[in-house]
All heavy atoms as TSV, in Angstrom:
chain	resi	resn	atom	element	x	y	z
A	1	MET	N	N	16.577	-1.470	17.447
A	1	MET	CA	C	16.613	-2.256	18.651
A	1	MET	C	C	17.524	-3.465	18.422
A	1	MET	O	O	17.051	-4.550	18.139
A	1	MET	CB	C	15.214	-2.718	19.026
A	1	MET	CG	C	14.277	-1.629	19.427
A	1	MET	SD	S	12.704	-2.339	19.886
A	1	MET	CE	C	11.653	-1.056	19.314
A	2	MET	N	N	18.796	-3.227	18.502
A	2	MET	CA	C	19.758	-4.282	18.214
A	2	MET	C	C	19.739	-5.390	19.267
A	2	MET	O	O	20.116	-6.514	18.968
A	2	MET	CB	C	21.159	-3.685	18.095
A	2	MET	CG	C	21.295	-2.727	16.910
A	2	MET	SD	S	20.795	-3.439	15.335
A	2	MET	CE	C	22.154	-4.533	15.055
A	3	ASP	N	N	19.295	-5.107	20.499
A	3	ASP	CA	C	19.225	-6.147	21.515
A	3	ASP	C	C	18.173	-7.201	21.175
A	3	ASP	O	O	18.279	-8.343	21.600
A	3	ASP	CB	C	18.955	-5.547	22.892
A	3	ASP	CG	C	17.652	-4.777	22.962
A	3	ASP	OD1	O	17.207	-4.261	21.926
A	3	ASP	OD2	O	17.089	-4.682	24.066
A	4	LYS	N	N	17.183	-6.853	20.367
A	4	LYS	CA	C	16.152	-7.785	19.922
A	4	LYS	C	C	16.371	-8.212	18.478
A	4	LYS	O	O	15.519	-8.854	17.889
A	4	LYS	CB	C	14.774	-7.153	20.076
A	4	LYS	CG	C	14.438	-6.850	21.516
A	4	LYS	CD	C	13.094	-6.199	21.645
A	4	LYS	CE	C	12.848	-5.854	23.108
A	4	LYS	NZ	N	11.611	-5.131	23.292
A	5	GLN	N	N	17.504	-7.837	17.884
A	5	GLN	CA	C	17.903	-8.134	16.507
A	5	GLN	C	C	16.939	-7.568	15.476
A	5	GLN	O	O	16.771	-8.107	14.398
A	5	GLN	CB	C	18.088	-9.636	16.306
A	5	GLN	CG	C	19.236	-10.209	17.078
A	5	GLN	CD	C	19.490	-11.648	16.737
A	5	GLN	OE1	O	18.714	-12.296	16.039
A	5	GLN	NE2	N	20.595	-12.176	17.220
A	6	ILE	N	N	16.269	-6.459	15.787
A	6	ILE	CA	C	15.405	-5.782	14.831
A	6	ILE	C	C	16.284	-4.818	14.035
A	6	ILE	O	O	16.869	-3.901	14.599
A	6	ILE	CB	C	14.262	-5.036	15.529
A	6	ILE	CG1	C	13.365	-6.034	16.260
A	6	ILE	CG2	C	13.452	-4.229	14.520
A	6	ILE	CD1	C	12.287	-5.401	17.095
A	7	THR	N	N	16.386	-5.046	12.733
A	7	THR	CA	C	17.272	-4.234	11.903
A	7	THR	C	C	16.543	-3.119	11.170
A	7	THR	O	O	17.190	-2.196	10.687
A	7	THR	CB	C	18.012	-5.113	10.883
A	7	THR	OG1	O	17.065	-5.812	10.087
A	7	THR	CG2	C	18.915	-6.109	11.604
A	8	GLY	N	N	15.232	-3.194	11.056
A	8	GLY	CA	C	14.508	-2.130	10.371
A	8	GLY	C	C	13.007	-2.246	10.538
A	8	GLY	O	O	12.462	-3.335	10.605
A	9	ILE	N	N	12.354	-1.091	10.623
A	9	ILE	CA	C	10.899	-1.019	10.711
A	9	ILE	C	C	10.437	0.060	9.746
A	9	ILE	O	O	10.962	1.165	9.756
A	9	ILE	CB	C	10.414	-0.655	12.137
A	9	ILE	CG1	C	10.930	-1.648	13.168
A	9	ILE	CG2	C	8.894	-0.592	12.183
A	9	ILE	CD1	C	10.634	-1.261	14.593
A	10	SER	N	N	9.467	-0.274	8.889
A	10	SER	CA	C	8.874	0.752	8.032
A	10	SER	C	C	7.395	0.864	8.397
A	10	SER	O	O	6.752	-0.106	8.791
A	10	SER	CB	C	9.052	0.420	6.552
A	10	SER	OG	O	8.345	-0.744	6.215
A	11	TYR	N	N	6.870	2.066	8.251
A	11	TYR	CA	C	5.498	2.370	8.655
A	11	TYR	C	C	4.675	2.792	7.452
A	11	TYR	O	O	5.190	3.367	6.497
A	11	TYR	CB	C	5.499	3.496	9.698
A	11	TYR	CG	C	6.192	3.102	10.986
A	11	TYR	CD1	C	7.544	3.328	11.167
A	11	TYR	CD2	C	5.482	2.505	12.010
A	11	TYR	CE1	C	8.184	2.960	12.346
A	11	TYR	CE2	C	6.100	2.138	13.192
A	11	TYR	CZ	C	7.455	2.370	13.346
A	11	TYR	OH	O	8.076	1.998	14.500
A	12	ASN	N	N	3.352	2.550	7.517
A	12	ASN	CA	C	2.463	2.974	6.443
A	12	ASN	C	C	1.930	4.376	6.734
A	12	ASN	O	O	2.353	5.029	7.678
A	12	ASN	CB	C	1.325	1.962	6.248
A	12	ASN	CG	C	0.424	1.826	7.451
A	12	ASN	OD1	O	0.516	2.576	8.405
A	12	ASN	ND2	N	-0.463	0.850	7.397
A	13	PHE	N	N	0.988	4.845	5.935
A	13	PHE	CA	C	0.472	6.210	6.069
A	13	PHE	C	C	-0.349	6.415	7.336
A	13	PHE	O	O	-0.584	7.547	7.746
A	13	PHE	CB	C	-0.349	6.605	4.829
A	13	PHE	CG	C	-1.598	5.791	4.654
A	13	PHE	CD1	C	-2.806	6.266	5.122
A	13	PHE	CD2	C	-1.569	4.573	4.015
A	13	PHE	CE1	C	-3.961	5.534	4.964
A	13	PHE	CE2	C	-2.723	3.824	3.850
A	13	PHE	CZ	C	-3.923	4.313	4.333
A	14	LEU	N	N	-0.778	5.334	7.994
A	14	LEU	CA	C	-1.504	5.436	9.260
A	14	LEU	C	C	-0.557	5.363	10.460
A	14	LEU	O	O	-1.002	5.306	11.596
A	14	LEU	CB	C	-2.537	4.312	9.376
A	14	LEU	CG	C	-3.679	4.339	8.368
A	14	LEU	CD1	C	-4.504	3.065	8.470
A	14	LEU	CD2	C	-4.546	5.559	8.614
A	15	ASN	N	N	0.743	5.351	10.193
A	15	ASN	CA	C	1.788	5.247	11.212
A	15	ASN	C	C	1.710	3.911	11.963
A	15	ASN	O	O	1.980	3.838	13.158
A	15	ASN	CB	C	1.742	6.426	12.185
A	15	ASN	CG	C	3.083	6.650	12.845
A	15	ASN	OD1	O	4.111	6.259	12.312
A	15	ASN	ND2	N	3.078	7.267	13.999
A	16	LEU	N	N	1.340	2.843	11.236
A	16	LEU	CA	C	1.322	1.487	11.768
A	16	LEU	C	C	2.487	0.728	11.142
A	16	LEU	O	O	2.842	0.970	9.989
A	16	LEU	CB	C	-0.001	0.797	11.426
A	16	LEU	CG	C	-1.251	1.415	12.033
A	16	LEU	CD1	C	-2.493	0.791	11.429
A	16	LEU	CD2	C	-1.250	1.233	13.539
A	17	PRO	N	N	3.111	-0.209	11.886
A	17	PRO	CA	C	4.249	-0.939	11.320
A	17	PRO	C	C	3.819	-1.775	10.123
A	17	PRO	O	O	2.880	-2.563	10.194
A	17	PRO	CB	C	4.739	-1.806	12.472
A	17	PRO	CG	C	3.616	-1.855	13.439
A	17	PRO	CD	C	2.807	-0.619	13.243
A	18	ASP	N	N	4.512	-1.593	9.023
A	18	ASP	CA	C	4.190	-2.253	7.767
A	18	ASP	C	C	5.121	-3.439	7.524
A	18	ASP	O	O	4.679	-4.540	7.230
A	18	ASP	CB	C	4.289	-1.224	6.637
A	18	ASP	CG	C	3.678	-1.673	5.355
A	18	ASP	OD1	O	2.859	-2.592	5.373
A	18	ASP	OD2	O	4.023	-1.096	4.321
A	19	VAL	N	N	6.434	-3.206	7.626
A	19	VAL	CA	C	7.438	-4.249	7.415
A	19	VAL	C	C	8.425	-4.198	8.572
A	19	VAL	O	O	8.904	-3.133	8.948
A	19	VAL	CB	C	8.186	-4.040	6.074
A	19	VAL	CG1	C	9.253	-5.099	5.896
A	19	VAL	CG2	C	7.231	-4.076	4.906
A	20	LEU	N	N	8.739	-5.372	9.116
A	20	LEU	CA	C	9.662	-5.501	10.234
A	20	LEU	C	C	10.740	-6.506	9.835
A	20	LEU	O	O	10.420	-7.637	9.494
A	20	LEU	CB	C	8.900	-5.988	11.467
A	20	LEU	CG	C	9.643	-6.157	12.762
A	20	LEU	CD1	C	10.008	-4.784	13.323
A	20	LEU	CD2	C	8.791	-6.901	13.757
A	21	ASN	N	N	12.007	-6.088	9.852
A	21	ASN	CA	C	13.125	-6.964	9.515
A	21	ASN	C	C	13.822	-7.383	10.802
A	21	ASN	O	O	14.208	-6.550	11.603
A	21	ASN	CB	C	14.113	-6.244	8.607
A	21	ASN	CG	C	13.507	-5.907	7.267
A	21	ASN	OD1	O	12.798	-6.707	6.690
A	21	ASN	ND2	N	13.762	-4.724	6.781
A	22	ILE	N	N	14.009	-8.707	10.955
A	22	ILE	CA	C	14.600	-9.263	12.175
A	22	ILE	C	C	15.734	-10.196	11.794
A	22	ILE	O	O	15.590	-11.024	10.904
A	22	ILE	CB	C	13.557	-10.054	12.992
A	22	ILE	CG1	C	12.378	-9.171	13.351
A	22	ILE	CG2	C	14.172	-10.654	14.239
A	22	ILE	CD1	C	11.227	-9.905	13.970
A	23	GLY	N	N	16.863	-10.068	12.484
A	23	GLY	CA	C	17.955	-11.029	12.362
A	23	GLY	C	C	19.186	-10.461	11.703
A	23	GLY	O	O	19.112	-9.673	10.773
A	24	LEU	N	N	20.330	-10.872	12.227
A	24	LEU	CA	C	21.632	-10.495	11.676
A	24	LEU	C	C	22.396	-11.716	11.201
A	24	LEU	O	O	23.415	-11.593	10.539
A	24	LEU	CB	C	22.462	-9.761	12.745
A	24	LEU	CG	C	21.855	-8.471	13.280
A	24	LEU	CD1	C	22.658	-7.964	14.460
A	24	LEU	CD2	C	21.801	-7.427	12.191
A	25	ASP	N	N	21.947	-12.889	11.543
A	25	ASP	CA	C	22.615	-14.138	11.233
A	25	ASP	C	C	22.247	-14.595	9.821
A	25	ASP	O	O	21.515	-13.912	9.110
A	25	ASP	CB	C	22.213	-15.195	12.255
A	25	ASP	CG	C	22.617	-14.811	13.667
A	25	ASP	OD1	O	23.633	-14.131	13.836
A	25	ASP	OD2	O	21.900	-15.218	14.579
A	26	PRO	N	N	22.718	-15.754	9.404
A	26	PRO	CA	C	22.327	-16.277	8.084
A	26	PRO	C	C	20.828	-16.518	7.945
A	26	PRO	O	O	20.313	-16.570	6.846
A	26	PRO	CB	C	23.085	-17.598	7.984
A	26	PRO	CG	C	24.223	-17.470	8.915
A	26	PRO	CD	C	23.759	-16.569	10.020
A	27	ILE	N	N	20.108	-16.644	9.058
A	27	ILE	CA	C	18.656	-16.815	9.011
A	27	ILE	C	C	18.009	-15.502	9.441
A	27	ILE	O	O	18.205	-15.036	10.553
A	27	ILE	CB	C	18.190	-17.959	9.925
A	27	ILE	CG1	C	18.815	-19.280	9.484
A	27	ILE	CG2	C	16.671	-18.059	9.934
A	27	ILE	CD1	C	18.540	-20.429	10.398
A	28	THR	N	N	17.257	-14.887	8.528
A	28	THR	CA	C	16.586	-13.626	8.820
A	28	THR	C	C	15.085	-13.782	8.588
A	28	THR	O	O	14.651	-14.653	7.838
A	28	THR	CB	C	17.117	-12.476	7.945
A	28	THR	OG1	O	16.927	-12.804	6.580
A	28	THR	CG2	C	18.598	-12.224	8.201
A	29	SER	N	N	14.311	-12.938	9.216
A	29	SER	CA	C	12.855	-12.938	9.064
A	29	SER	C	C	12.381	-11.557	8.656
A	29	SER	O	O	12.957	-10.554	9.052
A	29	SER	CB	C	12.162	-13.309	10.375
A	29	SER	OG	O	12.456	-14.614	10.745
A	30	GLN	N	N	11.343	-11.544	7.850
A	30	GLN	CA	C	10.686	-10.292	7.467
A	30	GLN	C	C	9.198	-10.490	7.714
A	30	GLN	O	O	8.596	-11.411	7.184
A	30	GLN	CB	C	10.957	-9.957	6.013
A	30	GLN	CG	C	10.384	-8.627	5.596
A	30	GLN	CD	C	10.703	-8.309	4.144
A	30	GLN	OE1	O	10.524	-9.151	3.286
A	30	GLN	NE2	N	11.159	-7.115	3.906
A	31	ILE	N	N	8.608	-9.627	8.540
A	31	ILE	CA	C	7.193	-9.714	8.868
A	31	ILE	C	C	6.474	-8.565	8.171
A	31	ILE	O	O	6.773	-7.403	8.422
A	31	ILE	CB	C	6.977	-9.653	10.394
A	31	ILE	CG1	C	7.705	-10.811	11.069
A	31	ILE	CG2	C	5.488	-9.683	10.709
A	31	ILE	CD1	C	7.716	-10.738	12.569
A	32	LYS	N	N	5.559	-8.916	7.268
A	32	LYS	CA	C	4.764	-7.924	6.546
A	32	LYS	C	C	3.336	-7.980	7.077
A	32	LYS	O	O	2.775	-9.053	7.251
A	32	LYS	CB	C	4.754	-8.213	5.049
A	32	LYS	CG	C	6.095	-8.089	4.385
A	32	LYS	CD	C	5.982	-8.357	2.905
A	32	LYS	CE	C	7.324	-8.204	2.227
A	32	LYS	NZ	N	7.232	-8.468	0.790
A	33	THR	N	N	2.753	-6.816	7.331
A	33	THR	CA	C	1.405	-6.727	7.864
A	33	THR	C	C	0.547	-5.868	6.937
A	33	THR	O	O	0.976	-4.795	6.528
A	33	THR	CB	C	1.421	-6.113	9.277
A	33	THR	OG1	O	2.382	-6.809	10.069
A	33	THR	CG2	C	0.072	-6.232	9.936
A	34	ASN	N	N	-0.648	-6.350	6.636
A	34	ASN	CA	C	-1.601	-5.606	5.811
A	34	ASN	C	C	-2.738	-5.116	6.694
A	34	ASN	O	O	-3.220	-5.844	7.562
A	34	ASN	CB	C	-2.168	-6.478	4.698
A	34	ASN	CG	C	-1.126	-6.886	3.701
A	34	ASN	OD1	O	-0.129	-6.212	3.514
A	34	ASN	ND2	N	-1.344	-8.017	3.043
A	35	TYR	N	N	-3.178	-3.876	6.442
A	35	TYR	CA	C	-4.247	-3.254	7.215
A	35	TYR	C	C	-5.363	-2.781	6.287
A	35	TYR	O	O	-5.123	-2.508	5.111
A	35	TYR	CB	C	-3.715	-2.036	7.985
A	35	TYR	CG	C	-2.621	-2.354	8.961
A	35	TYR	CD1	C	-1.293	-2.234	8.603
A	35	TYR	CD2	C	-2.920	-2.746	10.253
A	35	TYR	CE1	C	-0.278	-2.513	9.504
A	35	TYR	CE2	C	-1.918	-3.024	11.164
A	35	TYR	CZ	C	-0.600	-2.905	10.781
A	35	TYR	OH	O	0.400	-3.180	11.672
A	36	ARG	N	N	-6.576	-2.675	6.842
A	36	ARG	CA	C	-7.668	-2.019	6.130
A	36	ARG	C	C	-7.446	-0.521	6.186
A	36	ARG	O	O	-6.561	-0.030	6.887
A	36	ARG	CB	C	-9.011	-2.330	6.797
A	36	ARG	CG	C	-9.568	-3.640	6.440
A	36	ARG	CD	C	-10.996	-3.847	6.840
A	36	ARG	NE	N	-11.480	-3.084	7.985
A	36	ARG	CZ	C	-12.508	-3.408	8.724
A	36	ARG	NH1	N	-13.171	-4.513	8.472
A	36	ARG	NH2	N	-12.896	-2.658	9.727
A	37	ALA	N	N	-8.260	0.242	5.476
A	37	ALA	CA	C	-8.119	1.698	5.446
A	37	ALA	C	C	-8.370	2.342	6.806
A	37	ALA	O	O	-7.847	3.413	7.085
A	37	ALA	CB	C	-9.074	2.292	4.414
A	38	ASP	N	N	-9.130	1.660	7.681
A	38	ASP	CA	C	-9.386	2.219	9.005
A	38	ASP	C	C	-8.395	1.722	10.060
A	38	ASP	O	O	-8.526	2.040	11.232
A	38	ASP	CB	C	-10.820	1.932	9.449
A	38	ASP	CG	C	-11.140	0.443	9.527
A	38	ASP	OD1	O	-10.286	-0.378	9.144
A	38	ASP	OD2	O	-12.245	0.115	9.980
A	39	GLY	N	N	-7.381	0.935	9.665
A	39	GLY	CA	C	-6.331	0.512	10.578
A	39	GLY	C	C	-6.502	-0.854	11.189
A	39	GLY	O	O	-5.676	-1.277	11.998
A	40	VAL	N	N	-7.533	-1.595	10.818
A	40	VAL	CA	C	-7.739	-2.941	11.346
A	40	VAL	C	C	-6.797	-3.904	10.622
A	40	VAL	O	O	-6.707	-3.898	9.398
A	40	VAL	CB	C	-9.210	-3.378	11.159
A	40	VAL	CG1	C	-9.415	-4.822	11.588
A	40	VAL	CG2	C	-10.129	-2.457	11.927
A	41	LYS	N	N	-6.090	-4.726	11.402
A	41	LYS	CA	C	-5.121	-5.662	10.829
A	41	LYS	C	C	-5.846	-6.758	10.063
A	41	LYS	O	O	-6.766	-7.394	10.577
A	41	LYS	CB	C	-4.278	-6.275	11.942
A	41	LYS	CG	C	-3.110	-7.083	11.434
A	41	LYS	CD	C	-2.355	-7.801	12.545
A	41	LYS	CE	C	-1.784	-6.843	13.532
A	41	LYS	NZ	N	-0.953	-7.506	14.545
A	42	LEU	N	N	-5.438	-6.990	8.811
A	42	LEU	CA	C	-6.049	-8.012	7.976
A	42	LEU	C	C	-5.205	-9.279	7.902
A	42	LEU	O	O	-5.718	-10.386	8.010
A	42	LEU	CB	C	-6.264	-7.490	6.552
A	42	LEU	CG	C	-7.275	-6.384	6.373
A	42	LEU	CD1	C	-7.291	-5.925	4.932
A	42	LEU	CD2	C	-8.651	-6.869	6.785
A	43	ARG	N	N	-3.904	-9.112	7.658
A	43	ARG	CA	C	-3.053	-10.259	7.394
A	43	ARG	C	C	-1.644	-9.993	7.881
A	43	ARG	O	O	-1.141	-8.876	7.787
A	43	ARG	CB	C	-3.026	-10.528	5.897
A	43	ARG	CG	C	-2.227	-11.717	5.487
A	43	ARG	CD	C	-2.314	-11.919	4.003
A	43	ARG	NE	N	-1.550	-13.099	3.657
A	43	ARG	CZ	C	-1.235	-13.432	2.457
A	43	ARG	NH1	N	-1.614	-12.684	1.451
A	43	ARG	NH2	N	-0.538	-14.510	2.213
A	44	LYS	N	N	-0.996	-11.036	8.380
A	44	LYS	CA	C	0.384	-10.948	8.825
A	44	LYS	C	C	1.152	-12.066	8.141
A	44	LYS	O	O	0.765	-13.234	8.225
A	44	LYS	CB	C	0.441	-11.099	10.341
A	44	LYS	CG	C	1.762	-10.838	10.959
A	44	LYS	CD	C	1.598	-10.891	12.470
A	44	LYS	CE	C	2.874	-10.588	13.179
A	44	LYS	NZ	N	2.698	-10.698	14.622
A	45	GLU	N	N	2.222	-11.724	7.429
A	45	GLU	CA	C	2.987	-12.687	6.654
A	45	GLU	C	C	4.423	-12.703	7.168
A	45	GLU	O	O	5.060	-11.668	7.296
A	45	GLU	CB	C	2.962	-12.293	5.178
A	45	GLU	CG	C	3.665	-13.235	4.268
A	45	GLU	CD	C	3.567	-12.798	2.822
A	45	GLU	OE1	O	2.941	-11.774	2.535
A	45	GLU	OE2	O	4.161	-13.483	1.979
A	46	ASN	N	N	4.928	-13.902	7.467
A	46	ASN	CA	C	6.275	-14.073	7.978
A	46	ASN	C	C	7.108	-14.777	6.915
A	46	ASN	O	O	6.801	-15.897	6.531
A	46	ASN	CB	C	6.244	-14.895	9.266
A	46	ASN	CG	C	7.590	-14.995	9.926
A	46	ASN	OD1	O	8.578	-14.483	9.434
A	46	ASN	ND2	N	7.625	-15.669	11.062
A	47	ILE	N	N	8.185	-14.137	6.450
A	47	ILE	CA	C	9.064	-14.699	5.436
A	47	ILE	C	C	10.437	-14.920	6.073
A	47	ILE	O	O	11.058	-13.978	6.545
A	47	ILE	CB	C	9.190	-13.773	4.223
A	47	ILE	CG1	C	7.825	-13.529	3.610
A	47	ILE	CG2	C	10.158	-14.359	3.200
A	47	ILE	CD1	C	7.814	-12.467	2.548
A	48	LYS	N	N	10.891	-16.176	6.095
A	48	LYS	CA	C	12.207	-16.505	6.631
A	48	LYS	C	C	13.152	-16.777	5.479
A	48	LYS	O	O	12.811	-17.502	4.554
A	48	LYS	CB	C	12.135	-17.722	7.543
A	48	LYS	CG	C	11.393	-17.457	8.811
A	48	LYS	CD	C	11.507	-18.600	9.760
A	48	LYS	CE	C	10.745	-18.259	11.025
A	48	LYS	NZ	N	10.951	-19.235	12.062
A	49	THR	N	N	14.342	-16.200	5.564
A	49	THR	CA	C	15.358	-16.375	4.537
A	49	THR	C	C	16.584	-16.990	5.175
A	49	THR	O	O	17.062	-16.521	6.205
A	49	THR	CB	C	15.738	-15.023	3.914
A	49	THR	OG1	O	14.557	-14.388	3.448
A	49	THR	CG2	C	16.681	-15.207	2.748
A	50	SER	N	N	17.093	-18.044	4.543
A	50	SER	CA	C	18.285	-18.716	5.041
A	50	SER	C	C	19.347	-18.675	3.952
A	50	SER	O	O	19.108	-19.114	2.835
A	50	SER	CB	C	17.952	-20.168	5.408
A	50	SER	OG	O	19.106	-20.853	5.786
A	51	VAL	N	N	20.524	-18.164	4.290
A	51	VAL	CA	C	21.627	-18.092	3.342
A	51	VAL	C	C	22.645	-19.144	3.742
A	51	VAL	O	O	23.115	-19.170	4.875
A	51	VAL	CB	C	22.269	-16.688	3.345
A	51	VAL	CG1	C	23.439	-16.643	2.394
A	51	VAL	CG2	C	21.247	-15.641	2.985
A	52	GLY	N	N	22.976	-20.016	2.814
A	52	GLY	CA	C	23.936	-21.078	3.098
A	52	GLY	C	C	24.863	-21.312	1.927
A	52	GLY	O	O	25.007	-20.468	1.041
A	53	ILE	N	N	25.482	-22.468	1.911
A	53	ILE	CA	C	26.451	-22.815	0.869
A	53	ILE	C	C	25.766	-22.945	-0.484
A	53	ILE	O	O	26.296	-22.523	-1.503
A	53	ILE	CB	C	27.177	-24.125	1.240
A	53	ILE	CG1	C	27.975	-23.918	2.520
A	53	ILE	CG2	C	28.079	-24.586	0.123
A	53	ILE	CD1	C	28.582	-25.167	3.099
A	54	ALA	N	N	24.565	-23.511	-0.505
A	54	ALA	CA	C	23.869	-23.759	-1.762
A	54	ALA	C	C	23.151	-22.521	-2.294
A	54	ALA	O	O	22.654	-22.539	-3.405
A	54	ALA	CB	C	22.858	-24.891	-1.586
A	55	GLY	N	N	23.064	-21.464	-1.529
A	55	GLY	CA	C	22.392	-20.258	-2.002
A	55	GLY	C	C	21.390	-19.755	-0.987
A	55	GLY	O	O	21.598	-19.867	0.207
A	56	VAL	N	N	20.286	-19.221	-1.483
A	56	VAL	CA	C	19.258	-18.601	-0.626
A	56	VAL	C	C	18.000	-19.459	-0.671
A	56	VAL	O	O	17.555	-19.875	-1.723
A	56	VAL	CB	C	18.956	-17.161	-1.093
A	56	VAL	CG1	C	17.863	-16.542	-0.262
A	56	VAL	CG2	C	20.200	-16.322	-1.047
A	57	MET	N	N	17.396	-19.703	0.505
A	57	MET	CA	C	16.149	-20.449	0.593
A	57	MET	C	C	15.106	-19.566	1.258
A	57	MET	O	O	15.364	-18.958	2.283
A	57	MET	CB	C	16.339	-21.715	1.425
A	57	MET	CG	C	15.088	-22.558	1.533
A	57	MET	SD	S	15.322	-23.968	2.604
A	57	MET	CE	C	14.795	-23.279	4.144
A	58	PHE	N	N	13.920	-19.473	0.657
A	58	PHE	CA	C	12.824	-18.690	1.213
A	58	PHE	C	C	11.779	-19.627	1.785
A	58	PHE	O	O	11.484	-20.657	1.219
A	58	PHE	CB	C	12.173	-17.811	0.138
A	58	PHE	CG	C	13.075	-16.781	-0.432
A	58	PHE	CD1	C	13.666	-16.954	-1.662
A	58	PHE	CD2	C	13.353	-15.634	0.281
A	58	PHE	CE1	C	14.493	-16.002	-2.187
A	58	PHE	CE2	C	14.174	-14.661	-0.231
A	58	PHE	CZ	C	14.755	-14.837	-1.476
A	59	GLN	N	N	11.198	-19.258	2.905
A	59	GLN	CA	C	10.116	-20.001	3.507
A	59	GLN	C	C	9.058	-19.016	3.943
A	59	GLN	O	O	9.336	-18.080	4.683
A	59	GLN	CB	C	10.607	-20.803	4.711
A	59	GLN	CG	C	9.525	-21.567	5.405
A	59	GLN	CD	C	10.056	-22.292	6.629
A	59	GLN	OE1	O	11.230	-22.249	6.924
A	59	GLN	NE2	N	9.179	-22.967	7.322
A	60	THR	N	N	7.833	-19.204	3.477
A	60	THR	CA	C	6.730	-18.313	3.828
A	60	THR	C	C	5.785	-19.046	4.762
A	60	THR	O	O	5.398	-20.165	4.498
A	60	THR	CB	C	5.975	-17.876	2.560
A	60	THR	OG1	O	6.899	-17.276	1.675
A	60	THR	CG2	C	4.882	-16.900	2.904
A	61	CYS	N	N	5.444	-18.407	5.849
A	61	CYS	CA	C	4.495	-18.990	6.814
A	61	CYS	C	C	3.250	-18.156	6.857
A	61	CYS	O	O	3.239	-16.997	6.752
A	61	CYS	CB	C	5.111	-19.022	8.198
A	61	CYS	SG	S	6.580	-20.047	8.271
């Protein structure tokens, strides 16, 4: 879905989205989601990466 800047989606064995990569610019986001064995969402982690002159900076929310 390039109109929403989604560059990749990976799914787990329950066919639920596991990792979502967003962004084409120097600032990109990766959203990781953890589920229980029955499919209930446990945790959602957002990692933002910024690439600049000084290198790479990671920010976890």
